TORKOL-4160 file (C-alpha; in steps of 0.2 Angstrom, whole numbers, padded with zeros to 4 digits, m for minus):
99
<pt num="1" X="0454" Y="0544" Z="0333"/>
<pt num="2" X="0471" Y="0538" Z="0339"/>
<pt num="3" X="0477" Y="0524" Z="0350"/>
<pt num="4" X="0493" Y="0524" Z="0359"/>
<pt num="5" X="0501" Y="0512" Z="0373"/>
<pt num="6" X="0509" Y="0521" Z="0388"/>
<pt num="7" X="0523" Y="0512" Z="0399"/>
<pt num="8" X="0523" Y="0520" Z="0417"/>
<pt num="9" X="0530" Y="0509" Z="0432"/>
<pt num="10" X="0532" Y="0495" Z="0421"/>
<pt num="11" X="0513" Y="0492" Z="0415"/>
<pt num="12" X="0507" Y="0498" Z="0399"/>
<pt num="13" X="0490" Y="0507" Z="0396"/>
<pt num="14" X="0481" Y="0507" Z="0381"/>
<pt num="15" X="0476" Y="0526" Z="0379"/>
<pt num="16" X="0464" Y="0533" Z="0365"/>
<pt num="17" X="0465" Y="0551" Z="0361"/>
<pt num="18" X="0462" Y="0562" Z="0346"/>
<pt num="19" X="0472" Y="0561" Z="0330"/>
<pt num="20" X="0486" Y="0572" Z="0334"/>
<pt num="21" X="0487" Y="0571" Z="0353"/>
<pt num="22" X="0498" Y="0557" Z="0352"/>
<pt num="23" X="0514" Y="0569" Z="0356"/>
<pt num="24" X="0507" Y="0575" Z="0371"/>
<pt num="25" X="0499" Y="0560" Z="0379"/>
<pt num="26" X="0516" Y="0552" Z="0377"/>
<pt num="27" X="0525" Y="0568" Z="0384"/>
<pt num="28" X="0513" Y="0565" Z="0399"/>
<pt num="29" X="0516" Y="0548" Z="0402"/>
<pt num="30" X="0533" Y="0552" Z="0401"/>
<pt num="31" X="0532" Y="0564" Z="0415"/>
<pt num="32" X="0522" Y="0551" Z="0427"/>
<pt num="33" X="0536" Y="0537" Z="0424"/>
<pt num="34" X="0549" Y="0550" Z="0426"/>
<pt num="35" X="0541" Y="0548" Z="0446"/>
<pt num="36" X="0540" Y="0531" Z="0445"/>
<pt num="37" X="0556" Y="0524" Z="0452"/>
<pt num="38" X="0556" Y="0536" Z="0467"/>
<pt num="39" X="0540" Y="0527" Z="0472"/>
<pt num="40" X="0538" Y="0509" Z="0466"/>
<pt num="41" X="0549" Y="0502" Z="0481"/>
<pt num="42" X="0538" Y="0513" Z="0493"/>
<pt num="43" X="0522" Y="0507" Z="0486"/>
<pt num="44" X="0527" Y="0488" Z="0491"/>
<pt num="45" X="0526" Y="0482" Z="0473"/>
<pt num="46" X="0507" Y="0487" Z="0469"/>
<pt num="47" X="0504" Y="0496" Z="0453"/>
<pt num="48" X="0489" Y="0504" Z="0460"/>
<pt num="49" X="0498" Y="0512" Z="0475"/>
<pt num="50" X="0512" Y="0516" Z="0463"/>
<pt num="51" X="0498" Y="0526" Z="0451"/>
<pt num="52" X="0492" Y="0534" Z="0466"/>
<pt num="53" X="0508" Y="0540" Z="0472"/>
<pt num="54" X="0514" Y="0548" Z="0457"/>
<pt num="55" X="0496" Y="0557" Z="0455"/>
<pt num="56" X="0498" Y="0562" Z="0474"/>
<pt num="57" X="0516" Y="0568" Z="0468"/>
<pt num="58" X="0510" Y="0578" Z="0453"/>
<pt num="59" X="0493" Y="0586" Z="0464"/>
<pt num="60" X="0504" Y="0594" Z="0476"/>
<pt num="61" X="0517" Y="0600" Z="0464"/>
<pt num="62" X="0500" Y="0608" Z="0454"/>
<pt num="63" X="0495" Y="0615" Z="0472"/>
<pt num="64" X="0511" Y="0625" Z="0475"/>
<pt num="65" X="0510" Y="0633" Z="0457"/>
<pt num="66" X="0493" Y="0637" Z="0460"/>
<pt num="67" X="0497" Y="0643" Z="0477"/>
<pt num="68" X="0511" Y="0656" Z="0472"/>
<pt num="69" X="0525" Y="0662" Z="0464"/>
<pt num="70" X="0539" Y="0646" Z="0462"/>
<pt num="71" X="0554" Y="0645" Z="0474"/>
<pt num="72" X="0569" Y="0656" Z="0468"/>
<pt num="73" X="0583" Y="0644" Z="0461"/>
<pt num="74" X="0581" Y="0628" Z="0453"/>
<pt num="75" X="0591" Y="0619" Z="0465"/>
<pt num="76" X="0579" Y="0625" Z="0479"/>
<pt num="77" X="0567" Y="0617" Z="0471"/>
<pt num="78" X="0575" Y="0601" Z="0467"/>
<pt num="79" X="0581" Y="0601" Z="0484"/>
<pt num="80" X="0561" Y="0602" Z="0491"/>
<pt num="81" X="0555" Y="0590" Z="0480"/>
<pt num="82" X="0569" Y="0576" Z="0483"/>
<pt num="83" X="0565" Y="0580" Z="0504"/>
<pt num="84" X="0546" Y="0578" Z="0501"/>
<pt num="85" X="0548" Y="0561" Z="0490"/>
<pt num="86" X="0559" Y="0555" Z="0505"/>
<pt num="87" X="0547" Y="0557" Z="0518"/>
<pt num="88" X="0533" Y="0550" Z="0507"/>
<pt num="89" X="0544" Y="0534" Z="0505"/>
<pt num="90" X="0550" Y="0534" Z="0523"/>
<pt num="91" X="0531" Y="0536" Z="0528"/>
<pt num="92" X="0526" Y="0521" Z="0516"/>
<pt num="93" X="0539" Y="0512" Z="0525"/>
<pt num="94" X="0534" Y="0514" Z="0541"/>
<pt num="95" X="0516" Y="0508" Z="0539"/>
<pt num="96" X="0516" Y="0495" Z="0525"/>
<pt num="97" X="0510" Y="0492" Z="0507"/>
<pt num="98" X="0494" Y="0489" Z="0513"/>
<pt num="99" X="0490" Y="0504" Z="0526"/>
């Protein structure tokens, strides 16, 4: 059985996996880490809330994919994602880190 360490939002996590699955898990961890900077400030420094918001962003993206075809054009999709992240960050800043 394999073991790797994933660092997400500045915290290290030990993860067990089947032998050979390490590259896939590292890629998934990198996907999570790409979203971390956008939500860390909004989460008020809480690593649990940061991970929750990252999970919500990914769940939203998955729900959109399952709901229908992707929007035309990469720039349009990136704009929509950026708008959503800004809306989430603004809402979190208004409610505070312990809301």
